[in-house]
KEFI-540713 format. One record per residue (C-alpha): y, x, z. Coordinates in steps of 0.02 Angstrom, whole numbers, padded with zeros to 5 digits, always signed. Each point is the difference from the previous one (the first is absolute). Example, Ala and Ser with C-alpha at 12.3 -4.5 7.8 and 13.67 -1.06 7.14 Angstrom:
-00225+00615+00390 +00172+00069-00033 
***
This chain:
-00791-04362+03481 +00019-00054-00179 +00167+00016-00088 +00077-00171+00004 +00050-00077-00166 +00187+00010-00023 +00096-00162-00013 +00068-00039-00173 +00101-00155-00036 +00138+00051-00117 -00098+00069-00148 +00007-00133-00134 -00135+00087-00100 -00128-00037+00135 +00053-00178+00035 -00156-00062-00085 -00102+00118+00108 +00078-00067+00160 -00033-00179-00050 -00177-00043+00034 -00032+00154+00107 -00088-00106+00129 -00114-00062-00136 -00033+00178-00057 -00054+00053+00174 -00131-00136+00002 -00063+00029-00176 -00177+00062-00025 -00028+00131-00135 -00120-00126-00078 +00135-00129-00029 +00010-00063-00179 +00177-00054-00041 +00016-00124-00145 +00103+00119-00107 -00126+00141+00020 -00144-00118-00031 +00076-00071-00159 +00047+00172-00065 -00173+00070+00034 -00083-00150-00082 +00109+00022-00155 -00041+00185-00004 -00187-00030+00012 +00008-00136-00132 +00097+00115-00117 -00121+00143+00032 -00151-00110-00035 +00078-00056-00165 +00038+00179-00049 -00176+00062+00043 -00083-00146-00088 +00108+00028-00153 -00044+00185-00001 -00187-00034+00010 -00019-00156-00106 +00147-00022-00118 +00063+00101-00147 -00149+00118+00015 -00050+00093-00157 -00183-00020-00053 -00121+00143+00027 -00065+00074-00162 -00062+00174+00041 -00169+00054-00070 -00108+00111+00109 -00033+00175-00065 -00163+00097+00012 -00031+00186+00023 -00125+00132+00060 +00109+00117+00103 -00027+00177+00062 +00130+00092+00104 -00002+00190+00006 +00096+00070+00147 +00098+00155-00047 -00031+00100+00158 +00092+00149-00074 +00163-00091+00032 +00005+00056+00181 +00129+00053+00128 +00040+00152-00105 +00080-00118-00125 +00065-00138+00115 +00031-00021+00185 -00063-00179-00016 -00172+00049-00067 -00084-00046+00164 +00072-00176-00007 +00000-00040-00186 -00126+00037-00138 +00001+00020-00189 -00139-00073-00108 -00049+00003-00184 -00073-00160-00072 -00150+00003-00112 -00083-00150-00082 -00186+00013+00029 -00100+00003-00161 +00156+00027-00106 +00091+00157+00057 -00088+00165-00015 +00013+00107+00155 -00102+00109+00117 +00024+00064+00174 +00057+00167-00070 +00102-00068-00145 +00096-00160+00037 +00033-00023-00186 +00189-00002-00021 +00033-00032-00183 +00157-00104-00023 +00171-00043+00070 +00016-00008+00190 +00048-00165+00083 +00027-00020+00187 -00017-00168+00087 +00101-00026+00160 -00054-00145+00113 +00127-00102+00096 +00020-00066+00176 -00172-00004+00083 -00072+00030-00174 -00165+00083-00041 -00024+00145-00119 -00145-00100-00074 +00124-00121-00079 +00007+00123-00144 -00173-00052-00057 +00054-00145-00112 +00124+00101-00101 -00103+00159-00009 -00159-00092-00047 +00087-00086-00145 +00075+00167-00054 -00170+00084-00003 -00090-00140-00090 +00136-00032-00128 +00006+00183-00049 -00189+00016+00000 -00031-00159-00101 +00149-00001-00117 +00123+00143-00007 -00116+00148-00011 -00072-00075-00160 +00175-00020-00075 +00038+00158-00099 +00184-00046-00019 +00020-00023+00188 -00080+00167+00036 +00108+00082-00132 +00157-00073+00081 -00040+00080+00166 -00084-00144+00092 -00128+00057+00126 -00078-00079+00154 +00100-00028+00157 -00050+00098+00156 +00037-00118+00144 +00036+00075+00170 +00033-00103+00155 +00063+00034+00176 -00076-00061+00163 +00144-00035+00118 -00117-00067+00134 +00079-00170-00031 +00165+00055+00075 +00127-00138+00037 +00135+00079-00105 +00107-00157-00019 +00051+00008+00182 +00033+00184+00025 +00118+00108-00101 -00070+00165+00061 -00173-00052-00060 +00073-00030-00174 +00078+00173+00003 -00164+00079+00056 -00094-00089-00139 +00129+00053-00130 -00016+00181+00057 -00189-00010-00012 +00007-00080-00173 +00118+00136-00062 -00121+00133+00062 -00145-00097-00076 +00087-00001-00169 +00017+00189+00005 -00182+00018+00050 -00060-00118-00137 +00093+00099-00131 -00076+00160+00067 -00175-00071-00027 +00026+00004-00188 +00018+00189+00007 -00179+00016+00065 -00120+00003-00147 -00147-00036+00115 +00069-00174+00034 +00043-00045-00181 -00085-00084-00146 +00150+00006-00116 +00052+00094-00155 +00063+00172+00056 +00126-00004-00142 +00096-00141+00084 +00146+00047+00113 -00021-00010+00187 +00077-00161+00071 +00171+00018+00078 +00022-00180+00061 -00099-00139+00081 +00016-00187-00030 +00026-00096+00163 -00059-00178+00030 +00056-00078+00164 -00048-00163+00080 +00119-00084+00122 +00081+00133+00110 -00094+00130-00101 +00131-00028-00134 +00137+00049+00123 -00100+00155+00046 -00012+00042-00186 +00189-00012-00021 +00029+00097+00161 -00104+00144-00068 +00138+00036-00125 +00125+00016+00144 -00102+00118+00109 +00070+00178+00016 -00156+00084-00068 -00019-00112-00152 -00029+00097-00160 +00113-00067-00137 -00087-00110-00130 -00170+00011+00085 +00009-00190-00002 +00073-00088-00152 -00087-00170+00001 -00011-00120+00147 -00078-00174-00004 +00014-00106+00156 -00083-00163+00046 +00079-00122+00124 +00115+00135+00067 +00159-00051+00094 +00119+00121-00085 +00168-00081+00033 -00009-00013+00190 -00128+00021+00140 -00110-00151+00036 +00042+00014+00185 +00148+00089+00079 -00068+00029+00176 -00005+00190-00018 +00157+00104-00026 -00099+00133-00092 -00062-00125-00130 +00175-00064-00034 +00068+00177-00007 -00138+00057-00119 +00031-00146-00117 +00185+00039-00002 -00033+00185-00034 -00126-00028-00140 +00094-00141-00085 +00164+00094+00004 -00085+00152-00077 -00071-00102-00142 +00164-00092-00030 +00104+00158+00003 -00120+00083-00120 +00007-00138-00130 +00188-00020+00018 +00028+00177-00061 +00097+00009-00162 -00103+00143-00073 -00190+00011-00009 +00005+00182+00057 +00069-00060+00168 -00135-00132+00022 -00158+00069+00084 -00089-00163-00043 +00042+00000-00185 -00181+00017-00053 -00066-00121+00132 -00052-00179-00040 -00030-00133+00131 -00091-00164-00033 -00001-00127+00140 -00129-00140-00011 +00025-00149+00115 -00130-00128+00046 +00116-00151+00007 -00017-00157+00103 -00177+00033+00062 +00055+00161+00085 +00044-00061+00174 -00012+00172+00079 +00156+00076-00079 +00137-00100-00087 -00019+00036-00185 +00190-00001-00012 -00002+00170+00085 -00103+00074-00143 +00153-00012-00112 +00062+00175-00048 +00154-00056-00097 +00110+00076+00136 -00092+00167-00010 -00051+00039-00178 +00081-00037-00170 -00096-00093-00134 -00022+00164-00094 -00110+00068+00140 -00088-00149+00076 -00010-00186+00030 -00074-00133+00112 -00130-00119-00069 -00097-00141+00082 -00187-00017-00025 +00024-00175-00071 +00102+00078-00140 -00127+00129-00059 -00096-00054-00156 -00180-00051+00035 +00033+00003+00187 +00115-00151+00014 -00032-00034+00184 +00081+00032+00167 -00094+00118+00116 -00007+00023+00187 +00036+00166+00084 -00177+00068-00008 -00065-00085-00157 +00124+00095-00107 -00103+00158+00032 -00169-00072-00051 +00034-00141-00124 -00093+00035-00161 +00141-00060-00113 +00127+00112+00084 -00104+00158+00003 -00037-00015-00186 +00185-00006-00045 +00048+00143+00116 -00139+00114-00061 +00032-00034-00184 +00184+00034+00022 -00039+00164+00088 -00116+00056-00139 +00138-00038-00125 +00125+00111+00091 -00122+00144+00030 +00012+00153-00111 -00099+00148+00069 +00068+00110-00140 +00159+00009+00103 +00009+00086+00168 +00081-00155+00074 -00159-00095-00054 +00107-00145-00060 +00107-00045-00149 +00190+00020+00013 +00093-00121+00110 +00070-00111-00140 -00174-00021-00076 -00074-00039+00169 +00128-00137+00029 -00035-00075-00171 -00186-00003+00039 +00023-00076+00172 +00110-00136-00075 -00133-00038-00129 -00136-00021+00132 +00095-00081+00143 +00133-00109-00083 -00020-00154-00107 +00092+00060-00156 +00111-00154+00011 +00137+00088+00097 +00173+00016-00076 +00008+00159-00101 -00188+00025-00003 -00036+00128-00137 -00082-00052-00164 -00110+00117-00100 +00010-00087-00168 +00146+00100-00069 -00082+00166+00041 -00173-00044-00064 -00058+00044-00175 -00046-00115-00144 -00190-00002-00005 -00049-00163-00084 +00012-00045-00185 -00003-00188-00021 -00031-00067-00177 +00035-00184-00029 -00032-00111-00152 +00054-00175-00047 -00160-00082+00058 -00042-00102+00154 -00038+00153+00105 +00185+00033+00029 +00148-00113+00034 +00177+00003+00063 +00051-00102+00153 +00110-00146-00050 +00099+00002+00161 +00029+00134+00130 -00169-00018+00083 -00185+00030-00031 -00140-00092+00088 -00184+00048-00007 -00103-00125+00099 -00170+00069-00049 -00046+00170-00068 -00105+00006-00160 +00055-00172-00058 +00001+00058-00183 -00169+00086+00010 +00080+00160-00063 +00134+00123+00048 +00172-00077-00022 +00180+00042+00038 +00159-00096+00041 +00169+00082-00023 +00152-00038+00107 +00160+00060-00087 +00120+00097+00110 +00176-00067-00024 +00156+00107+00000 +00085+00027+00166 +00141-00120+00040 +00139+00087+00093 +00045-00159+00090 -00171-00060+00057 -00143+00110+00059 -00180-00042-00041 -00169+00066+00051 -00177+00002-00064 -00137-00060+00119 -00188-00006-00019 -00128-00064+00124 -00188+00004-00025 -00158-00008+00103 -00067+00153-00091 +00004+00170+00084 +00089+00146-00081 -00093+00164-00019 +00079+00167+00042 +00041+00034-00184 +00097-00164-00017 -00128-00110-00088 -00102-00148+00060 -00185-00031-00024 +00023-00148-00117 +00187+00005-00026 +00134+00114-00068 +00187-00008+00033 +00095+00110-00121 +00183+00038-00031 +00017+00031-00185 +00118+00064-00132 -00017+00009-00189 -00108+00143-00063 +00038+00133-00059 +00119+00043+00140 +00165+00087-00021 +00024+00173+00072 -00140+00095-00085 -00145-00099+00072 -00059-00073-00166 -00142+00124-00016 -00050+00000+00181 -00175-00072+00019 -00020-00142+00124 -00159+00010+00102 -00036-00187+00014 +00000-00121-00147 -00016-00188-00007 -00019-00067-00178 +00024-00189-00011 +00051+00000-00184 -00172-00044-00074 +00041+00112-00147 +00169-00080-00038 +00094+00124-00114 +00167-00063+00067 -00051+00033+00180 +00132+00046+00127 -00028+00154+00103 +00075+00021+00173 +00005+00152+00113 -00025-00058+00178 +00004+00060+00178 -00105-00057+00145 +00087-00038+00167 -00088+00143+00088 +00035-00002+00186 +00118-00149-00008 -00125-00133+00048 +00039-00085+00166 -00145-00070+00099 +00020-00169+00082 -00125-00093+00109 -00097-00131-00096 +00062-00178+00028 -00124-00135-00051 -00060-00165+00070 -00129+00096+00102 +00122+00128+00072 +00046-00003+00184 +00070+00171+00042 +00075+00142-00099 -00120+00128+00074 -00157-00085-00062 -00113+00113-00101 +00037-00079-00168 +00051+00086-00163 +00190+00005+00002 +00122-00064-00131 +00098+00123-00107 +00186-00022-00026 +00115+00090-00122 +00188-00013+00005 +00133+00089-00102 +00186-00022-00021 +00028-00038-00184 +00125+00143-00010 -00146+00119+00029 -00093-00075-00149 +00132+00021-00133 -00099+00139-00084 -00138-00125-00037 -00009-00149-00116 -00149-00096+00067 -00110-00025+00150 -00176-00021-00065 -00134-00084+00105 -00173+00031-00071 -00150-00104+00052 -00144+00122-00022 -00136-00122+00054 -00116-00065-00135 -00071-00141+00104 +00077-00130+00113 +00016+00060+00179 +00106-00037+00151 +00165+00088-00001 +00180-00041-00034 +00167+00081-00034 +00178-00063-00007 +00149+00097-00068 +00180-00049-00023 +00178+00060-00027 +00116-00090+00119 +00180+00008+00054 +00022+00094+00163 +00129-00122+00072 -00122-00143-00032 -00127+00095+00105 +00112+00022+00152 +00057-00127+00129 +00126+00069+00126 +00027-00101+00158 +00162+00027+00095 -00047-00117+00142 +00057+00063+00170 -00125+00044+00135 +00058-00146+00108 -00023-00126-00140 -00166+00080-00046 -00061-00028+00177 +00068-00178+00012 -00040-00068-00173 -00117+00125-00079 -00001+00038-00185 -00067-00107-00142 -00023+00070-00174 -00078-00092-00147 -00049+00103-00151 +00004-00099-00163 -00153-00022-00113 +00074+00116-00132 +00014+00156+00105 -00049+00182-00024 -00168+00062+00061 +00087+00091+00142 +00150-00061+00099 +00087+00086+00145 +00088-00094+00140 +00114+00108+00105 +00052-00057+00173 +00132+00123+00057 +00023-00073+00175 -00185+00021+00043 -00021+00181+00054 -00031-00001+00188 -00168+00053+00070 +00023-00120+00146 -00009-00159-00104 -00151-00086-00074 -00008-00137-00131 -00126-00112-00083 -00014-00009-00190 -00073-00151-00088 -00038-00005-00187 -00040-00154-00099 -00044-00004-00185 +00011-00164-00093 -00128-00053-00129 -00100+00154-00051 -00188-00026-00008 -00128+00135+00030 -00062-00014-00180 +00167+00044-00075 +00072+00130+00117 -00019+00186-00027 +00027+00042+00183 +00069-00076+00159 +00171+00047+00072 +00012+00176+00069 +00147+00051+00110 +00057+00172+00053 +00117+00002+00151 +00087+00168+00003 +00141+00109+00063 +00038+00174-00064 +00058+00085+00159 -00129+00034+00062 -00125-00037-00137 -00086-00156+00065 -00086-00127-00111 -00113-00144+00046 -00100-00097-00127 -00046-00184+00010 -00137-00051-00121 -00038-00179-00051 +00140-00043+00118 +00034-00170+00072 +00066+00056+00169 +00036+00172+00071 +00080+00087+00149 +00155+00101-00040 +00044+00143+00117 +00063+00174-00037 +00053+00170+00066 +00179+00005-00061 +00151+00021+00113 -00079+00038+00168 +00065+00032+00177 +00045+00178+00052 -00026+00071-00174 +00123+00135-00055 +00093-00020-00165 -00066+00080-00161 +00032+00183-00033 +00116-00040-00144 +00103-00116+00110 -00012-00149-00116 -00022-00168+00086 -00152-00097-00054 +00071-00166-00059 -00140-00057-00115 -00113-00129+00080 -00174-00059-00041 -00050-00037-00178 -00143-00112-00054 -00076+00051-00167 -00098-00147-00069 -00130+00011-00139 -00041-00175-00062 -00087-00066-00153 +00136-00051-00125 -00128-00086-00111 -00026-00137+00129 +00166-00078-00049 +00024-00061+00178 +00135+00034+00129 -00029+00108+00154 +00081-00043+00166 +00027+00124+00141 +00055-00045+00175 +00050+00133+00127 +00015-00061+00180 +00039+00091+00161 -00139+00020+00127 +00090+00014+00168 -00156+00004+00107 -00083+00125-00117 +00156+00109+00011 -00019+00015+00188 -00158+00103-00022 +00098+00132-00096 +00091+00043+00162 -00157+00061+00088 -00038+00163-00089 +00185+00045-00015 +00059-00047+00175 -00152+00011+00113 +00075+00145+00098 +00139-00118+00053 -00111-00046+00148 +00014+00178+00065 +00189+00004-00020 +00092-00165+00017 -00081-00050+00166 +00093+00147+00076 +00161-00087-00050 -00054-00152+00101 -00062+00101+00149 +00161+00103+00003 +00107-00158+00003 -00110-00075+00136 +00015+00155+00110 +00186+00005-00034 +00016-00177+00067 -00109+00042+00152 +00108+00150+00047 +00162-00097-00024 -00059-00133+00121 -00070+00128+00121 +00156+00109+00004 +00110-00152+00032 -00109-00108+00112 -00134+00114+00071 -00141-00106-00071 -00115+00075-00131 -00054-00156-00094 -00171-00011-00080 -00033+00051-00181 -00036-00181-00046 +00162-00063+00074 +00100+00138-00082 -00082-00036-00168 +00050-00183+00016 +00180+00046+00043 +00007+00126-00142 -00057-00133-00122 +00152-00105+00046 +00130+00122-00064 -00025+00190-00011 -00152+00004-00114 +00060-00131-00125 +00170+00082-00009 -00076+00172-00031 -00121-00063-00132 +00137-00098-00089 +00113+00152+00005 -00137+00105-00079 -00023-00136-00130 +00182-00023-00047 +00039+00186-00008 -00161+00058-00084 +00085+00022-00168 +00150+00086+00080 -00112+00123+00093 -00096+00041-00159 +00159+00023-00101 +00069+00117+00133 -00161+00098-00005 +00010+00011-00190 +00177+00069+00013 -00054+00137+00118 -00029+00148-00114 -00112+00099+00112 -00139+00120-00035 -00101-00136-00083 +00132-00027-00133 -00018+00082-00168 +00103+00017-00156 -00109-00020-00155 +00052+00057-00171 +00086-00164-00042 +00124+00028+00141 -00057-00149+00104 -00015+00028+00186 -00164-00063+00072 -00042-00025+00182 -00189-00008+00012 +00008-00064+00179 +00110-00149-00038 -00140-00125+00037 -00052+00073+00167 +00099-00122+00106 -00067-00157+00083 -00141-00075-00103 +00035+00104-00154 +00078-00125-00118 +00176-00010-00071 -00032-00171-00072 +00098-00127+00102 -00121-00134-00055 -00123+00064+00130 +00121-00021+00145 -00131-00100+00093 -00118+00149+00021 +00093+00069+00152 -00002-00167+00096 -00182-00023-00050 -00045+00173+00064 +00096-00039+00159 -00092-00165+00022 -00171+00082-00022 +00048+00139+00119 +00056-00123+00133 -00166-00089-00015 -00093+00165+00010 +00096+00049+00157 -00034-00167+00081 -00186+00010-00040 -00014+00179+00064 +00100-00046+00154 -00120-00137+00053 -00153+00098-00053 +00048+00146+00111 +00049-00118+00141 -00170-00084-00014 -00089+00166+00006 +00100+00057+00151 -00034-00161+00093 -00186+00013-00038 -00005+00177+00066 +00099-00044+00156 -00110-00152+00033 -00159+00102-00020 +00067+00138+00113 +00044-00127+00133 -00172-00079-00010 -00082+00170+00016 +00110+00049+00146 -00032-00164+00088 -00188+00017-00021 -00030+00184+00028 +00152+00060+00100 +00036-00043+00180 +00158-00099+00037 +00085+00142+00092 -00041+00123-00139 +00064-00124-00131 +00166-00016+00089 +00014+00189+00011 -00039+00016-00185 +00134-00126-00042 +00126+00087+00112 -00036+00166-00082 +00003-00065-00179 +00157+00100-00038 -00005+00145+00121 +00103+00137-00081 -00089+00162-00037 +00084+00159+00055 +00129+00076-00119 -00109+00154-00013 -00151-00100-00055 +00101-00098-00126 +00075+00158-00069 -00172+00080-00019 -00071-00152-00089 +00147-00007-00119 -00001+00188-00032 -00186+00002-00040 +00014-00144-00122 +00151+00077-00085 -00088+00167-00012 -00147-00083-00087 +00120-00086-00119 +00083+00164-00042 -00164+00090-00034 -00151-00110-00035 +00027-00187-00012 +00131-00090-00105 +00130-00098+00093 -00067-00169-00066 -00153+00033+00108 +00112+00019+00152 +00091-00157-00052 -00162-00100+00000 -00036+00069+00174 +00174-00054+00054 -00033-00175-00066 -00162-00010+00099 +00086+00060+00159 +00141-00125-00028 -00126-00141-00023 -00080+00051+00165 +00171-00001+00083 +00033-00175-00066 -00165-00065+00066 +00039+00070+00173 +00177-00069-00009 -00065-00172-00048 -00124-00004+00143 +00133+00056+00122 +00122-00131-00065 -00131-00137+00020 -00044+00050+00175 +00173+00039+00067 +00094-00136-00095 +00161+00096+00026 +00146+00009-00121 +00001+00191-00009 -00186+00002-00039 +00024-00124-00143 +00148+00101-00063 -00107+00156-00003 -00143-00085-00090 +00115-00074-00132 +00080+00170-00025 -00163+00098-00015 -00075-00136-00109 +00145+00003-00124 -00011+00190-00011 -00185-00021-00036 +00037-00122-00142 +00125+00123-00072 -00128+00140+00009 -00135-00108-00080 +00111-00037-00150 +00039+00185-00019 -00186+00040+00013 -00045-00043-00184 +00122+00136-00056 -00099+00129+00099 -00177-00058-00029 -00026+00064-00180 +00035+00181+00049 -00114-00019+00151 -00139-00064-00113 +00023+00152-00113 -00016+00115+00150 -00158-00087+00060 -00071+00012-00176 +00032+00187-00003 -00091+00017+00165 -00144-00102-00069 -00024+00119-00147 +00004+00149+00120 +00165+00065-00067 +00050+00093+00157 +00157+00082-00067 +00145-00064+00105 +00087-00152-00071 +00148+00071-00094 +00126-00139+00030 +00062-00125+00129 +00012+00123+00144 +00181-00029+00043 +00001-00034+00188 +00174-00076-00011 -00074-00141-00104 -00107-00058+00146 +00074+00071+00161 +00120-00146+00033 -00141-00126-00016 -00111+00103+00116 +00139+00014+00129 +00040-00186-00010 -00182-00053+00016 -00026+00121+00144 +00154-00068+00086 -00054-00181-00020 -00175+00038+00059 +00074+00043+00171 +00082-00171+00011 +00181+00053-00026 +00114-00137-00066 +00143+00043-00116 +00167-00026+00089 +00136-00116-00060 +00148+00090-00075 +00176-00051-00044 +00091+00151-00069 -00131+00046-00129 -00078-00168-00038 +00083+00007-00171 -00109+00149-00042 -00160-00097+00038 +00065-00144-00103 +00046+00116-00144 -00166+00093-00004 -00104-00157-00015 +00119-00068-00131 -00015+00161-00100 -00190-00013+00006 +00008-00179-00062 +00121+00036-00141 -00089+00158-00056 -00167-00091-00001 +00077-00126-00119 +00096+00121-00110 -00113+00151-00017 -00160-00046+00091 -00100-00033-00159 +00051+00166-00078 +00006+00113+00154 -00113-00086+00125 -00038+00163+00091 +00181+00010+00059 -00024-00158+00103 -00109+00103+00117 +00143+00124+00021 +00125-00137+00040 -00119-00080+00125 -00026+00173+00073 +00188+00017+00026 +00001-00170+00087 -00139+00060+00114 +00101+00155+00041 +00151-00107+00042 -00104-00110+00116 -00067+00156+00087 +00178+00059+00027 +00043-00171+00072 -00147+00011+00118 +00061+00164+00071 +00188-00031-00014 +00018-00088+00168 -00105-00026+00155 -00115-00148-00008 -00160-00037+00095 -00165-00054-00069 -00052-00182+00002 -00043-00050+00178 -00181+00003+00049 
***
């Protein structure tokens, strides 16, 4: 006999459940209620808009140039199990460029500074070939012939690389730890190679290397940083780390507890180190970290996560986007950043500049390294960018007469439309006015000529001059370069001048033919100085060295800084509703900056339109050039010959921790506009919101929401099912419960999460736990303050929680009917097979024995064997997948039995087992990545037992529940403890919303506790199986 449902008439909370109960009994699980149908349709429509936006709108253009190489990889078989316990799984290689590097089988030809490349998730050791090929060829073709470079300690780079067998390190924390241990041992082994004279082709007078430069791609960058945390790490054996597309700030997925724990451990170590007051207490004092992000084209890892502002101070590292780097100027996808020709050239040249083999560390001191990296990776337009003019020496003597070859600018500007217009060398002087304490001014120069390394141009000179002889004892000092334009005039004026060595800023060329910044065209050169830095000089002299007319132009001016800046205080709401219109007058400086403080979110996209009135192609020097930029992180995007452009950025992003110094980033986007002031025409800019384009920015930042938020929906659906069942004895279908949940519980929960999002985040910020630190300025920082909900404290984005809920409801509805369809297909096919090949009597016996209970001894043996395998060989996610398969089989048998018996208890049992299956399927994505890692290890014949995920308690409740349901046992109705069932499902729903995105792996634990509770309910009272 089945337990009869207990009568319940006085519970007001279930009044809605009582009403329409007769309708519920007759409902098919396929029934589409209007509310569910409308909600699902809205969810699918929203999802299609988001996906289309991500693929088609606000997509950065592709500008990577393919690189070429002739690679050779030498496996270092001497790095065996004597040096590392992972030697049978991983391998160490030395790269050699065929036809360039000198090496033999006996002598591998080590001659320079060691560099180790670390591949990322599923990455290949052969990805080193682009960088190492460029390093070999650049040294062979250029540097070895430069006597000054050799004298300063520059030698070739010896590139090593590690074969991780394409490990899936992003999904498994223990794999990251294993790789870090292997890299640490590889570093020690690489350094030992330089003690063996039989492997060297280097000057024996040079010191043996004591450190290795690390370059990491993707998760390889995390491995590189983890090396410095490993117990056996030798201090200062790594002092320079460059990472490409590495998610430093937080893990890309949070399905594995070990990954989250490792990130917390490593990031806390780095933060604590750099928060030390004294350098002697900072083990990372000599370490520099440069993080290069790919930008919008990187859809594998959010480039926001590459930001290291919360880990490293500006004195030791920075984050830069590839679109910012001079002569790169393009966004790059996750793989292209390793092979793009533009990128590898910049990285290799910067490395050669920091190398100094005369030192044991093989690199220059940390402050010099940072200065060099800033020179190569940043634009030079950043606030506080250093200028070299003051520290450079006078080297040019300029002699001017009263003839036509020299003149003084009548106003504060100089325009050269053609070079060589006077058929002889000529000069124009721009007087430098005295500094006004009440109004700041700046000198700007823009030209299409390229500056050489010593500060001169091929057909142009820009000099900062003072009267000669100079004060301070320099009157007799000979000047190495002389320009005599006096034509023998006895009253000639002599000026001692400096060249702007190293101060030239490269900008992408913007002409009528330009389309993209990354086009292979000679760049413009831009000079900019605050006039206060030029008070030691009297003139700026621009010399046209060309003696015949040729294409080329230059424009220089002294302008008021306030006239060059337009600050917009428009609010974000008004910016979205009305946009922003700015019209620059005809008499404007060559460069103008428009600052929009309210535009700083990485979730919003805009469209920028530029219109210039009345400037013909014959008169203009160049077409408008715009630099969109933010300074934290360093991200710049250039628009050449702009008429319309997409504006998106990586500013304030979800889940990102605050900066290490604790200062809130309030500065928004700035648009730096170079326009031709000689056109004498106004320039109009219109900035408009792109709502549909903004939707695509949600994909890469919130795609894991589909593995988290659906559990909120499923938990609320199961909660409703159990409430009805415990009160009325009817276990309604998943579809019916979803429809009832949409009427009140789900909207109320989602609205509650929406309204209290800011309160939750504020409460989290006030919790001074282990993640809180006290920097030197006394400000308390909680680096986990953005972990709640969808990771944003900005109340403007209140709609994200309802949107995530809507998409999750649609996903649950789609999965529900997809699984139902599959079950019905299987049941129909099994019935057809049984009708055709099985006798009628045998078919009836099979149906009657569909849920014959196995003996307790057999069930105990099956469970014990599986748990033993989990504890020793297989990870528990494998057992979880097996449990899902068994549960699916149980559902198919329950559905067939319900169809054939048409009894209420049989339908109750099917609905119950089916809902448990849906719950397990939504927990499955959390377990799959670790299972894939385990299968990959088996595929590469790594037979060492899997070193994590062997906790039997993490899977035993699911195994017991599935085993119980497979015997046809229905959960009993309960009254005294029904609050516990209600509470557990509510906790799962709330936790999925609050912390699911940050700690997704914990959702498995909560679901596991629910499974344990259901097992206890099954065995708490006597109840028979469903009747057969």
